[in-house]
mmCIF entry with sequence, helices, sheets and N, C-alpha, C, O atoms, coordinates in Angstrom:
data_MODEL
# 
_entry.id   MODEL 
# 
_entity.id                         1 
_entity.type                       polymer 
_entity.pdbx_number_of_molecules   1 
# 
_entity_poly.entity_id                      1 
_entity_poly.type                           'polypeptide(L)' 
_entity_poly.nstd_linkage                   no 
_entity_poly.nstd_monomer                   no 
_entity_poly.pdbx_seq_one_letter_code       MKKSNIYICALIETKMNKIIDKINEIDSAIQADPLHSELRILDWILYQVCINEK 
_entity_poly.pdbx_seq_one_letter_code_can   MKKSNIYICALIETKMNKIIDKINEIDSAIQADPLHSELRILDWILYQVCINEK 
_entity_poly.pdbx_strand_id                 A 
# 
loop_
_entity_poly_seq.entity_id 
_entity_poly_seq.num 
_entity_poly_seq.mon_id 
_entity_poly_seq.hetero 
1 1  MET n 
1 2  LYS n 
1 3  LYS n 
1 4  SER n 
1 5  ASN n 
1 6  ILE n 
1 7  TYR n 
1 8  ILE n 
1 9  CYS n 
1 10 ALA n 
1 11 LEU n 
1 12 ILE n 
1 13 GLU n 
1 14 THR n 
1 15 LYS n 
1 16 MET n 
1 17 ASN n 
1 18 LYS n 
1 19 ILE n 
1 20 ILE n 
1 21 ASP n 
1 22 LYS n 
1 23 ILE n 
1 24 ASN n 
1 25 GLU n 
1 26 ILE n 
1 27 ASP n 
1 28 SER n 
1 29 ALA n 
1 30 ILE n 
1 31 GLN n 
1 32 ALA n 
1 33 ASP n 
1 34 PRO n 
1 35 LEU n 
1 36 HIS n 
1 37 SER n 
1 38 GLU n 
1 39 LEU n 
1 40 ARG n 
1 41 ILE n 
1 42 LEU n 
1 43 ASP n 
1 44 TRP n 
1 45 ILE n 
1 46 LEU n 
1 47 TYR n 
1 48 GLN n 
1 49 VAL n 
1 50 CYS n 
1 51 ILE n 
1 52 ASN n 
1 53 GLU n 
1 54 LYS n 
# 
_struct_asym.id          A 
_struct_asym.entity_id   1 
# 
loop_
_struct_conf.conf_type_id 
_struct_conf.id 
_struct_conf.pdbx_PDB_helix_id 
_struct_conf.beg_label_comp_id 
_struct_conf.beg_label_asym_id 
_struct_conf.beg_label_seq_id 
_struct_conf.pdbx_beg_PDB_ins_code 
_struct_conf.end_label_comp_id 
_struct_conf.end_label_asym_id 
_struct_conf.end_label_seq_id 
_struct_conf.pdbx_end_PDB_ins_code 
_struct_conf.beg_auth_comp_id 
_struct_conf.beg_auth_asym_id 
_struct_conf.beg_auth_seq_id 
_struct_conf.end_auth_comp_id 
_struct_conf.end_auth_asym_id 
_struct_conf.end_auth_seq_id 
_struct_conf.pdbx_PDB_helix_class 
_struct_conf.details 
_struct_conf.pdbx_PDB_helix_length 
HELX_P HELX_P1 AA1 LYS A 2  ? GLU A 25 ? LYS A 2  GLU A 25 1 ? 24 
HELX_P HELX_P2 AA2 ALA A 29 ? CYS A 50 ? ALA A 29 CYS A 50 1 ? 22 
HELX_P HELX_P3 AA3 ILE A 51 ? GLU A 53 ? ILE A 51 GLU A 53 5 ? 3  
# 
_struct_conf_type.id          HELX_P 
_struct_conf_type.criteria    ? 
_struct_conf_type.reference   ? 
# 
loop_
_atom_site.group_PDB 
_atom_site.id 
_atom_site.type_symbol 
_atom_site.label_atom_id 
_atom_site.label_alt_id 
_atom_site.label_comp_id 
_atom_site.label_asym_id 
_atom_site.label_entity_id 
_atom_site.label_seq_id 
_atom_site.pdbx_PDB_ins_code 
_atom_site.Cartn_x 
_atom_site.Cartn_y 
_atom_site.Cartn_z 
_atom_site.occupancy 
_atom_site.B_iso_or_equiv 
_atom_site.pdbx_formal_charge 
_atom_site.auth_seq_id 
_atom_site.auth_comp_id 
_atom_site.auth_asym_id 
_atom_site.auth_atom_id 
_atom_site.pdbx_PDB_model_num 
ATOM 1   N N  . MET A 1 1  ? 30.388 77.099 93.062  1.00 0.00 ? 1  MET A N  1 
ATOM 2   C CA . MET A 1 1  ? 30.142 76.978 94.489  1.00 0.00 ? 1  MET A CA 1 
ATOM 3   C C  . MET A 1 1  ? 31.213 76.149 95.170  1.00 0.00 ? 1  MET A C  1 
ATOM 4   O O  . MET A 1 1  ? 31.653 76.496 96.266  1.00 0.00 ? 1  MET A O  1 
ATOM 5   N N  . LYS A 1 2  ? 31.640 75.066 94.548  1.00 0.00 ? 2  LYS A N  1 
ATOM 6   C CA . LYS A 1 2  ? 32.655 74.235 95.177  1.00 0.00 ? 2  LYS A CA 1 
ATOM 7   C C  . LYS A 1 2  ? 33.974 74.978 95.351  1.00 0.00 ? 2  LYS A C  1 
ATOM 8   O O  . LYS A 1 2  ? 34.670 74.762 96.343  1.00 0.00 ? 2  LYS A O  1 
ATOM 9   N N  . LYS A 1 3  ? 34.328 75.840 94.418  1.00 0.00 ? 3  LYS A N  1 
ATOM 10  C CA . LYS A 1 3  ? 35.589 76.558 94.523  1.00 0.00 ? 3  LYS A CA 1 
ATOM 11  C C  . LYS A 1 3  ? 35.606 77.483 95.736  1.00 0.00 ? 3  LYS A C  1 
ATOM 12  O O  . LYS A 1 3  ? 36.658 77.682 96.344  1.00 0.00 ? 3  LYS A O  1 
ATOM 13  N N  . SER A 1 4  ? 34.462 78.047 96.093  1.00 0.00 ? 4  SER A N  1 
ATOM 14  C CA . SER A 1 4  ? 34.418 78.893 97.294  1.00 0.00 ? 4  SER A CA 1 
ATOM 15  C C  . SER A 1 4  ? 34.649 78.062 98.552  1.00 0.00 ? 4  SER A C  1 
ATOM 16  O O  . SER A 1 4  ? 35.189 78.577 99.532  1.00 0.00 ? 4  SER A O  1 
ATOM 17  N N  . ASN A 1 5  ? 34.256 76.790 98.549  1.00 0.00 ? 5  ASN A N  1 
ATOM 18  C CA . ASN A 1 5  ? 34.471 75.912 99.699  1.00 0.00 ? 5  ASN A CA 1 
ATOM 19  C C  . ASN A 1 5  ? 35.951 75.644 99.932  1.00 0.00 ? 5  ASN A C  1 
ATOM 20  O O  . ASN A 1 5  ? 36.374 75.463 101.074 1.00 0.00 ? 5  ASN A O  1 
ATOM 21  N N  . ILE A 1 6  ? 36.741 75.615 98.869  1.00 0.00 ? 6  ILE A N  1 
ATOM 22  C CA . ILE A 1 6  ? 38.172 75.352 99.015  1.00 0.00 ? 6  ILE A CA 1 
ATOM 23  C C  . ILE A 1 6  ? 38.803 76.390 99.924  1.00 0.00 ? 6  ILE A C  1 
ATOM 24  O O  . ILE A 1 6  ? 39.583 76.045 100.812 1.00 0.00 ? 6  ILE A O  1 
ATOM 25  N N  . TYR A 1 7  ? 38.477 77.647 99.715  1.00 0.00 ? 7  TYR A N  1 
ATOM 26  C CA . TYR A 1 7  ? 39.022 78.707 100.554 1.00 0.00 ? 7  TYR A CA 1 
ATOM 27  C C  . TYR A 1 7  ? 38.533 78.558 101.990 1.00 0.00 ? 7  TYR A C  1 
ATOM 28  O O  . TYR A 1 7  ? 39.310 78.728 102.930 1.00 0.00 ? 7  TYR A O  1 
ATOM 29  N N  . ILE A 1 8  ? 37.260 78.245 102.168 1.00 0.00 ? 8  ILE A N  1 
ATOM 30  C CA . ILE A 1 8  ? 36.703 78.093 103.511 1.00 0.00 ? 8  ILE A CA 1 
ATOM 31  C C  . ILE A 1 8  ? 37.394 76.943 104.243 1.00 0.00 ? 8  ILE A C  1 
ATOM 32  O O  . ILE A 1 8  ? 37.735 77.077 105.419 1.00 0.00 ? 8  ILE A O  1 
ATOM 33  N N  . CYS A 1 9  ? 37.601 75.830 103.570 1.00 0.00 ? 9  CYS A N  1 
ATOM 34  C CA . CYS A 1 9  ? 38.256 74.679 104.196 1.00 0.00 ? 9  CYS A CA 1 
ATOM 35  C C  . CYS A 1 9  ? 39.674 75.029 104.642 1.00 0.00 ? 9  CYS A C  1 
ATOM 36  O O  . CYS A 1 9  ? 40.083 74.696 105.754 1.00 0.00 ? 9  CYS A O  1 
ATOM 37  N N  . ALA A 1 10 ? 40.411 75.696 103.775 1.00 0.00 ? 10 ALA A N  1 
ATOM 38  C CA . ALA A 1 10 ? 41.778 76.094 104.118 1.00 0.00 ? 10 ALA A CA 1 
ATOM 39  C C  . ALA A 1 10 ? 41.784 77.061 105.294 1.00 0.00 ? 10 ALA A C  1 
ATOM 40  O O  . ALA A 1 10 ? 42.645 76.970 106.169 1.00 0.00 ? 10 ALA A O  1 
ATOM 41  N N  . LEU A 1 11 ? 40.840 77.973 105.318 1.00 0.00 ? 11 LEU A N  1 
ATOM 42  C CA . LEU A 1 11 ? 40.751 78.943 106.404 1.00 0.00 ? 11 LEU A CA 1 
ATOM 43  C C  . LEU A 1 11 ? 40.449 78.253 107.736 1.00 0.00 ? 11 LEU A C  1 
ATOM 44  O O  . LEU A 1 11 ? 41.054 78.575 108.759 1.00 0.00 ? 11 LEU A O  1 
ATOM 45  N N  . ILE A 1 12 ? 39.517 77.310 107.715 1.00 0.00 ? 12 ILE A N  1 
ATOM 46  C CA . ILE A 1 12 ? 39.171 76.576 108.935 1.00 0.00 ? 12 ILE A CA 1 
ATOM 47  C C  . ILE A 1 12 ? 40.362 75.748 109.409 1.00 0.00 ? 12 ILE A C  1 
ATOM 48  O O  . ILE A 1 12 ? 40.654 75.722 110.604 1.00 0.00 ? 12 ILE A O  1 
ATOM 49  N N  . GLU A 1 13 ? 41.052 75.074 108.494 1.00 0.00 ? 13 GLU A N  1 
ATOM 50  C CA . GLU A 1 13 ? 42.215 74.274 108.876 1.00 0.00 ? 13 GLU A CA 1 
ATOM 51  C C  . GLU A 1 13 ? 43.320 75.144 109.472 1.00 0.00 ? 13 GLU A C  1 
ATOM 52  O O  . GLU A 1 13 ? 43.967 74.749 110.442 1.00 0.00 ? 13 GLU A O  1 
ATOM 53  N N  . THR A 1 14 ? 43.536 76.318 108.899 1.00 0.00 ? 14 THR A N  1 
ATOM 54  C CA . THR A 1 14 ? 44.544 77.236 109.429 1.00 0.00 ? 14 THR A CA 1 
ATOM 55  C C  . THR A 1 14 ? 44.188 77.664 110.848 1.00 0.00 ? 14 THR A C  1 
ATOM 56  O O  . THR A 1 14 ? 45.044 77.676 111.733 1.00 0.00 ? 14 THR A O  1 
ATOM 57  N N  . LYS A 1 15 ? 42.918 78.015 111.061 1.00 0.00 ? 15 LYS A N  1 
ATOM 58  C CA . LYS A 1 15 ? 42.459 78.420 112.395 1.00 0.00 ? 15 LYS A CA 1 
ATOM 59  C C  . LYS A 1 15 ? 42.608 77.273 113.390 1.00 0.00 ? 15 LYS A C  1 
ATOM 60  O O  . LYS A 1 15 ? 43.019 77.490 114.530 1.00 0.00 ? 15 LYS A O  1 
ATOM 61  N N  . MET A 1 16 ? 42.274 76.047 112.961 1.00 0.00 ? 16 MET A N  1 
ATOM 62  C CA . MET A 1 16 ? 42.412 74.879 113.837 1.00 0.00 ? 16 MET A CA 1 
ATOM 63  C C  . MET A 1 16 ? 43.873 74.669 114.228 1.00 0.00 ? 16 MET A C  1 
ATOM 64  O O  . MET A 1 16 ? 44.163 74.367 115.386 1.00 0.00 ? 16 MET A O  1 
ATOM 65  N N  . ASN A 1 17 ? 44.786 74.821 113.288 1.00 0.00 ? 17 ASN A N  1 
ATOM 66  C CA . ASN A 1 17 ? 46.205 74.653 113.594 1.00 0.00 ? 17 ASN A CA 1 
ATOM 67  C C  . ASN A 1 17 ? 46.692 75.702 114.585 1.00 0.00 ? 17 ASN A C  1 
ATOM 68  O O  . ASN A 1 17 ? 47.501 75.399 115.462 1.00 0.00 ? 17 ASN A O  1 
ATOM 69  N N  . LYS A 1 18 ? 46.202 76.937 114.453 1.00 0.00 ? 18 LYS A N  1 
ATOM 70  C CA . LYS A 1 18 ? 46.577 77.994 115.406 1.00 0.00 ? 18 LYS A CA 1 
ATOM 71  C C  . LYS A 1 18 ? 46.064 77.658 116.805 1.00 0.00 ? 18 LYS A C  1 
ATOM 72  O O  . LYS A 1 18 ? 46.764 77.869 117.795 1.00 0.00 ? 18 LYS A O  1 
ATOM 73  N N  . ILE A 1 19 ? 44.842 77.136 116.882 1.00 0.00 ? 19 ILE A N  1 
ATOM 74  C CA . ILE A 1 19 ? 44.272 76.774 118.182 1.00 0.00 ? 19 ILE A CA 1 
ATOM 75  C C  . ILE A 1 19 ? 45.052 75.620 118.802 1.00 0.00 ? 19 ILE A C  1 
ATOM 76  O O  . ILE A 1 19 ? 45.329 75.634 120.001 1.00 0.00 ? 19 ILE A O  1 
ATOM 77  N N  . ILE A 1 20 ? 45.406 74.632 118.002 1.00 0.00 ? 20 ILE A N  1 
ATOM 78  C CA . ILE A 1 20 ? 46.198 73.498 118.505 1.00 0.00 ? 20 ILE A CA 1 
ATOM 79  C C  . ILE A 1 20 ? 47.536 73.980 119.037 1.00 0.00 ? 20 ILE A C  1 
ATOM 80  O O  . ILE A 1 20 ? 47.971 73.538 120.100 1.00 0.00 ? 20 ILE A O  1 
ATOM 81  N N  . ASP A 1 21 ? 48.198 74.882 118.316 1.00 0.00 ? 21 ASP A N  1 
ATOM 82  C CA . ASP A 1 21 ? 49.470 75.438 118.788 1.00 0.00 ? 21 ASP A CA 1 
ATOM 83  C C  . ASP A 1 21 ? 49.281 76.165 120.109 1.00 0.00 ? 21 ASP A C  1 
ATOM 84  O O  . ASP A 1 21 ? 50.100 76.020 121.016 1.00 0.00 ? 21 ASP A O  1 
ATOM 85  N N  . LYS A 1 22 ? 48.210 76.947 120.232 1.00 0.00 ? 22 LYS A N  1 
ATOM 86  C CA . LYS A 1 22 ? 47.938 77.683 121.464 1.00 0.00 ? 22 LYS A CA 1 
ATOM 87  C C  . LYS A 1 22 ? 47.655 76.724 122.616 1.00 0.00 ? 22 LYS A C  1 
ATOM 88  O O  . LYS A 1 22 ? 48.141 76.939 123.727 1.00 0.00 ? 22 LYS A O  1 
ATOM 89  N N  . ILE A 1 23 ? 46.880 75.674 122.371 1.00 0.00 ? 23 ILE A N  1 
ATOM 90  C CA . ILE A 1 23 ? 46.588 74.677 123.402 1.00 0.00 ? 23 ILE A CA 1 
ATOM 91  C C  . ILE A 1 23 ? 47.882 74.033 123.883 1.00 0.00 ? 23 ILE A C  1 
ATOM 92  O O  . ILE A 1 23 ? 48.052 73.808 125.082 1.00 0.00 ? 23 ILE A O  1 
ATOM 93  N N  . ASN A 1 24 ? 48.795 73.735 122.965 1.00 0.00 ? 24 ASN A N  1 
ATOM 94  C CA . ASN A 1 24 ? 50.065 73.110 123.333 1.00 0.00 ? 24 ASN A CA 1 
ATOM 95  C C  . ASN A 1 24 ? 50.941 74.033 124.170 1.00 0.00 ? 24 ASN A C  1 
ATOM 96  O O  . ASN A 1 24 ? 51.804 73.556 124.907 1.00 0.00 ? 24 ASN A O  1 
ATOM 97  N N  . GLU A 1 25 ? 50.735 75.347 124.070 1.00 0.00 ? 25 GLU A N  1 
ATOM 98  C CA . GLU A 1 25 ? 51.513 76.308 124.860 1.00 0.00 ? 25 GLU A CA 1 
ATOM 99  C C  . GLU A 1 25 ? 50.952 76.495 126.270 1.00 0.00 ? 25 GLU A C  1 
ATOM 100 O O  . GLU A 1 25 ? 51.671 76.934 127.167 1.00 0.00 ? 25 GLU A O  1 
ATOM 101 N N  . ILE A 1 26 ? 49.689 76.170 126.469 1.00 0.00 ? 26 ILE A N  1 
ATOM 102 C CA . ILE A 1 26 ? 49.002 76.430 127.739 1.00 0.00 ? 26 ILE A CA 1 
ATOM 103 C C  . ILE A 1 26 ? 49.221 75.277 128.717 1.00 0.00 ? 26 ILE A C  1 
ATOM 104 O O  . ILE A 1 26 ? 49.087 74.106 128.362 1.00 0.00 ? 26 ILE A O  1 
ATOM 105 N N  . ASP A 1 27 ? 49.556 75.631 129.940 1.00 0.00 ? 27 ASP A N  1 
ATOM 106 C CA . ASP A 1 27 ? 49.761 74.635 130.982 1.00 0.00 ? 27 ASP A CA 1 
ATOM 107 C C  . ASP A 1 27 ? 48.460 74.284 131.703 1.00 0.00 ? 27 ASP A C  1 
ATOM 108 O O  . ASP A 1 27 ? 48.275 73.147 132.135 1.00 0.00 ? 27 ASP A O  1 
ATOM 109 N N  . SER A 1 28 ? 47.573 75.246 131.830 1.00 0.00 ? 28 SER A N  1 
ATOM 110 C CA . SER A 1 28 ? 46.367 75.071 132.628 1.00 0.00 ? 28 SER A CA 1 
ATOM 111 C C  . SER A 1 28 ? 45.232 74.463 131.814 1.00 0.00 ? 28 SER A C  1 
ATOM 112 O O  . SER A 1 28 ? 44.910 74.945 130.727 1.00 0.00 ? 28 SER A O  1 
ATOM 113 N N  . ALA A 1 29 ? 44.633 73.413 132.341 1.00 0.00 ? 29 ALA A N  1 
ATOM 114 C CA . ALA A 1 29 ? 43.490 72.771 131.681 1.00 0.00 ? 29 ALA A CA 1 
ATOM 115 C C  . ALA A 1 29 ? 42.292 73.719 131.657 1.00 0.00 ? 29 ALA A C  1 
ATOM 116 O O  . ALA A 1 29 ? 41.487 73.684 130.726 1.00 0.00 ? 29 ALA A O  1 
ATOM 117 N N  . ILE A 1 30 ? 42.178 74.561 132.677 1.00 0.00 ? 30 ILE A N  1 
ATOM 118 C CA . ILE A 1 30 ? 41.064 75.516 132.750 1.00 0.00 ? 30 ILE A CA 1 
ATOM 119 C C  . ILE A 1 30 ? 41.164 76.524 131.607 1.00 0.00 ? 30 ILE A C  1 
ATOM 120 O O  . ILE A 1 30 ? 40.152 76.885 131.006 1.00 0.00 ? 30 ILE A O  1 
ATOM 121 N N  . GLN A 1 31 ? 42.371 76.975 131.308 1.00 0.00 ? 31 GLN A N  1 
ATOM 122 C CA . GLN A 1 31 ? 42.558 77.917 130.208 1.00 0.00 ? 31 GLN A CA 1 
ATOM 123 C C  . GLN A 1 31 ? 42.396 77.233 128.855 1.00 0.00 ? 31 GLN A C  1 
ATOM 124 O O  . GLN A 1 31 ? 41.934 77.857 127.899 1.00 0.00 ? 31 GLN A O  1 
ATOM 125 N N  . ALA A 1 32 ? 42.764 75.980 128.764 1.00 0.00 ? 32 ALA A N  1 
ATOM 126 C CA . ALA A 1 32 ? 42.718 75.268 127.491 1.00 0.00 ? 32 ALA A CA 1 
ATOM 127 C C  . ALA A 1 32 ? 41.308 74.797 127.134 1.00 0.00 ? 32 ALA A C  1 
ATOM 128 O O  . ALA A 1 32 ? 41.019 74.566 125.960 1.00 0.00 ? 32 ALA A O  1 
ATOM 129 N N  . ASP A 1 33 ? 40.429 74.650 128.122 1.00 0.00 ? 33 ASP A N  1 
ATOM 130 C CA . ASP A 1 33 ? 39.098 74.115 127.856 1.00 0.00 ? 33 ASP A CA 1 
ATOM 131 C C  . ASP A 1 33 ? 38.295 74.911 126.830 1.00 0.00 ? 33 ASP A C  1 
ATOM 132 O O  . ASP A 1 33 ? 37.697 74.299 125.944 1.00 0.00 ? 33 ASP A O  1 
ATOM 133 N N  . PRO A 1 34 ? 38.247 76.260 126.902 1.00 0.00 ? 34 PRO A N  1 
ATOM 134 C CA . PRO A 1 34 ? 37.513 76.997 125.864 1.00 0.00 ? 34 PRO A CA 1 
ATOM 135 C C  . PRO A 1 34 ? 38.116 76.789 124.470 1.00 0.00 ? 34 PRO A C  1 
ATOM 136 O O  . PRO A 1 34 ? 37.390 76.775 123.475 1.00 0.00 ? 34 PRO A O  1 
ATOM 137 N N  . LEU A 1 35 ? 39.416 76.630 124.400 1.00 0.00 ? 35 LEU A N  1 
ATOM 138 C CA . LEU A 1 35 ? 40.054 76.394 123.108 1.00 0.00 ? 35 LEU A CA 1 
ATOM 139 C C  . LEU A 1 35 ? 39.698 75.013 122.564 1.00 0.00 ? 35 LEU A C  1 
ATOM 140 O O  . LEU A 1 35 ? 39.491 74.848 121.362 1.00 0.00 ? 35 LEU A O  1 
ATOM 141 N N  . HIS A 1 36 ? 39.627 74.019 123.460 1.00 0.00 ? 36 HIS A N  1 
ATOM 142 C CA . HIS A 1 36 ? 39.201 72.680 123.033 1.00 0.00 ? 36 HIS A CA 1 
ATOM 143 C C  . HIS A 1 36 ? 37.770 72.727 122.484 1.00 0.00 ? 36 HIS A C  1 
ATOM 144 O O  . HIS A 1 36 ? 37.457 72.066 121.494 1.00 0.00 ? 36 HIS A O  1 
ATOM 145 N N  . SER A 1 37 ? 36.919 73.501 123.127 1.00 0.00 ? 37 SER A N  1 
ATOM 146 C CA . SER A 1 37 ? 35.534 73.631 122.658 1.00 0.00 ? 37 SER A CA 1 
ATOM 147 C C  . SER A 1 37 ? 35.492 74.269 121.275 1.00 0.00 ? 37 SER A C  1 
ATOM 148 O O  . SER A 1 37 ? 34.768 73.807 120.393 1.00 0.00 ? 37 SER A O  1 
ATOM 149 N N  . GLU A 1 38 ? 36.267 75.327 121.089 1.00 0.00 ? 38 GLU A N  1 
ATOM 150 C CA . GLU A 1 38 ? 36.312 75.999 119.787 1.00 0.00 ? 38 GLU A CA 1 
ATOM 151 C C  . GLU A 1 38 ? 36.864 75.063 118.719 1.00 0.00 ? 38 GLU A C  1 
ATOM 152 O O  . GLU A 1 38 ? 36.400 75.064 117.579 1.00 0.00 ? 38 GLU A O  1 
ATOM 153 N N  . LEU A 1 39 ? 37.851 74.273 119.098 1.00 0.00 ? 39 LEU A N  1 
ATOM 154 C CA . LEU A 1 39 ? 38.442 73.327 118.159 1.00 0.00 ? 39 LEU A CA 1 
ATOM 155 C C  . LEU A 1 39 ? 37.431 72.265 117.729 1.00 0.00 ? 39 LEU A C  1 
ATOM 156 O O  . LEU A 1 39 ? 37.371 71.907 116.553 1.00 0.00 ? 39 LEU A O  1 
ATOM 157 N N  . ARG A 1 40 ? 36.643 71.766 118.669 1.00 0.00 ? 40 ARG A N  1 
ATOM 158 C CA . ARG A 1 40 ? 35.609 70.775 118.332 1.00 0.00 ? 40 ARG A CA 1 
ATOM 159 C C  . ARG A 1 40 ? 34.565 71.364 117.390 1.00 0.00 ? 40 ARG A C  1 
ATOM 160 O O  . ARG A 1 40 ? 34.115 70.694 116.461 1.00 0.00 ? 40 ARG A O  1 
ATOM 161 N N  . ILE A 1 41 ? 34.182 72.613 117.627 1.00 0.00 ? 41 ILE A N  1 
ATOM 162 C CA . ILE A 1 41 ? 33.208 73.274 116.753 1.00 0.00 ? 41 ILE A CA 1 
ATOM 163 C C  . ILE A 1 41 ? 33.786 73.449 115.353 1.00 0.00 ? 41 ILE A C  1 
ATOM 164 O O  . ILE A 1 41 ? 33.106 73.169 114.365 1.00 0.00 ? 41 ILE A O  1 
ATOM 165 N N  . LEU A 1 42 ? 35.027 73.909 115.256 1.00 0.00 ? 42 LEU A N  1 
ATOM 166 C CA . LEU A 1 42 ? 35.659 74.085 113.950 1.00 0.00 ? 42 LEU A CA 1 
ATOM 167 C C  . LEU A 1 42 ? 35.818 72.757 113.224 1.00 0.00 ? 42 LEU A C  1 
ATOM 168 O O  . LEU A 1 42 ? 35.671 72.688 112.004 1.00 0.00 ? 42 LEU A O  1 
ATOM 169 N N  . ASP A 1 43 ? 36.117 71.712 113.969 1.00 0.00 ? 43 ASP A N  1 
ATOM 170 C CA . ASP A 1 43 ? 36.263 70.393 113.360 1.00 0.00 ? 43 ASP A CA 1 
ATOM 171 C C  . ASP A 1 43 ? 34.933 69.936 112.766 1.00 0.00 ? 43 ASP A C  1 
ATOM 172 O O  . ASP A 1 43 ? 34.901 69.373 111.672 1.00 0.00 ? 43 ASP A O  1 
ATOM 173 N N  . TRP A 1 44 ? 33.841 70.174 113.482 1.00 0.00 ? 44 TRP A N  1 
ATOM 174 C CA . TRP A 1 44 ? 32.523 69.813 112.977 1.00 0.00 ? 44 TRP A CA 1 
ATOM 175 C C  . TRP A 1 44 ? 32.191 70.620 111.725 1.00 0.00 ? 44 TRP A C  1 
ATOM 176 O O  . TRP A 1 44 ? 31.688 70.069 110.746 1.00 0.00 ? 44 TRP A O  1 
ATOM 177 N N  . ILE A 1 45 ? 32.471 71.932 111.752 1.00 0.00 ? 45 ILE A N  1 
ATOM 178 C CA . ILE A 1 45 ? 32.213 72.786 110.587 1.00 0.00 ? 45 ILE A CA 1 
ATOM 179 C C  . ILE A 1 45 ? 33.053 72.328 109.404 1.00 0.00 ? 45 ILE A C  1 
ATOM 180 O O  . ILE A 1 45 ? 32.555 72.243 108.282 1.00 0.00 ? 45 ILE A O  1 
ATOM 181 N N  . LEU A 1 46 ? 34.321 72.034 109.651 1.00 0.00 ? 46 LEU A N  1 
ATOM 182 C CA . LEU A 1 46 ? 35.209 71.569 108.579 1.00 0.00 ? 46 LEU A CA 1 
ATOM 183 C C  . LEU A 1 46 ? 34.642 70.305 107.944 1.00 0.00 ? 46 LEU A C  1 
ATOM 184 O O  . LEU A 1 46 ? 34.625 70.181 106.719 1.00 0.00 ? 46 LEU A O  1 
ATOM 185 N N  . TYR A 1 47 ? 34.185 69.383 108.754 1.00 0.00 ? 47 TYR A N  1 
ATOM 186 C CA . TYR A 1 47 ? 33.615 68.138 108.231 1.00 0.00 ? 47 TYR A CA 1 
ATOM 187 C C  . TYR A 1 47 ? 32.381 68.423 107.379 1.00 0.00 ? 47 TYR A C  1 
ATOM 188 O O  . TYR A 1 47 ? 32.245 67.886 106.280 1.00 0.00 ? 47 TYR A O  1 
ATOM 189 N N  . GLN A 1 48 ? 31.488 69.262 107.880 1.00 0.00 ? 48 GLN A N  1 
ATOM 190 C CA . GLN A 1 48 ? 30.239 69.541 107.177 1.00 0.00 ? 48 GLN A CA 1 
ATOM 191 C C  . GLN A 1 48 ? 30.486 70.280 105.854 1.00 0.00 ? 48 GLN A C  1 
ATOM 192 O O  . GLN A 1 48 ? 29.860 69.962 104.843 1.00 0.00 ? 48 GLN A O  1 
ATOM 193 N N  . VAL A 1 49 ? 31.374 71.239 105.857 1.00 0.00 ? 49 VAL A N  1 
ATOM 194 C CA . VAL A 1 49 ? 31.601 72.073 104.680 1.00 0.00 ? 49 VAL A CA 1 
ATOM 195 C C  . VAL A 1 49 ? 32.459 71.354 103.648 1.00 0.00 ? 49 VAL A C  1 
ATOM 196 O O  . VAL A 1 49 ? 32.228 71.489 102.447 1.00 0.00 ? 49 VAL A O  1 
ATOM 197 N N  . CYS A 1 50 ? 33.433 70.603 104.101 1.00 0.00 ? 50 CYS A N  1 
ATOM 198 C CA . CYS A 1 50 ? 34.451 70.063 103.196 1.00 0.00 ? 50 CYS A CA 1 
ATOM 199 C C  . CYS A 1 50 ? 34.273 68.573 102.894 1.00 0.00 ? 50 CYS A C  1 
ATOM 200 O O  . CYS A 1 50 ? 35.143 67.968 102.267 1.00 0.00 ? 50 CYS A O  1 
ATOM 201 N N  . ILE A 1 51 ? 33.185 67.985 103.321 1.00 0.00 ? 51 ILE A N  1 
ATOM 202 C CA . ILE A 1 51 ? 32.989 66.546 103.144 1.00 0.00 ? 51 ILE A CA 1 
ATOM 203 C C  . ILE A 1 51 ? 33.035 66.142 101.666 1.00 0.00 ? 51 ILE A C  1 
ATOM 204 O O  . ILE A 1 51 ? 33.500 65.048 101.346 1.00 0.00 ? 51 ILE A O  1 
ATOM 205 N N  . ASN A 1 52 ? 32.575 66.977 100.792 1.00 0.00 ? 52 ASN A N  1 
ATOM 206 C CA . ASN A 1 52 ? 32.549 66.657 99.367  1.00 0.00 ? 52 ASN A CA 1 
ATOM 207 C C  . ASN A 1 52 ? 33.918 66.740 98.705  1.00 0.00 ? 52 ASN A C  1 
ATOM 208 O O  . ASN A 1 52 ? 34.106 66.223 97.604  1.00 0.00 ? 52 ASN A O  1 
ATOM 209 N N  . GLU A 1 53 ? 34.864 67.378 99.360  1.00 0.00 ? 53 GLU A N  1 
ATOM 210 C CA . GLU A 1 53 ? 36.196 67.540 98.780  1.00 0.00 ? 53 GLU A CA 1 
ATOM 211 C C  . GLU A 1 53 ? 37.106 66.364 99.077  1.00 0.00 ? 53 GLU A C  1 
ATOM 212 O O  . GLU A 1 53 ? 38.134 66.211 98.416  1.00 0.00 ? 53 GLU A O  1 
ATOM 213 N N  . LYS A 1 54 ? 36.767 65.530 100.046 1.00 0.00 ? 54 LYS A N  1 
ATOM 214 C CA . LYS A 1 54 ? 37.650 64.447 100.445 1.00 0.00 ? 54 LYS A CA 1 
ATOM 215 C C  . LYS A 1 54 ? 37.381 63.210 99.658  1.00 0.00 ? 54 LYS A C  1 
ATOM 216 O O  . LYS A 1 54 ? 38.039 62.190 99.866  1.00 0.00 ? 54 LYS A O  1 
# 
């Protein structure tokens, strides 16, 4: 079971990095707000799923 979490953690981190890159490209706070929300959700999921690996 733990080995399956490794892939999930890497996948979530990759998605978070893509969102951060996209946020850095956006000038408008209105456009960036949904991405910030998605990033916060992914960060929470990453913490919950990967807490045992750290």
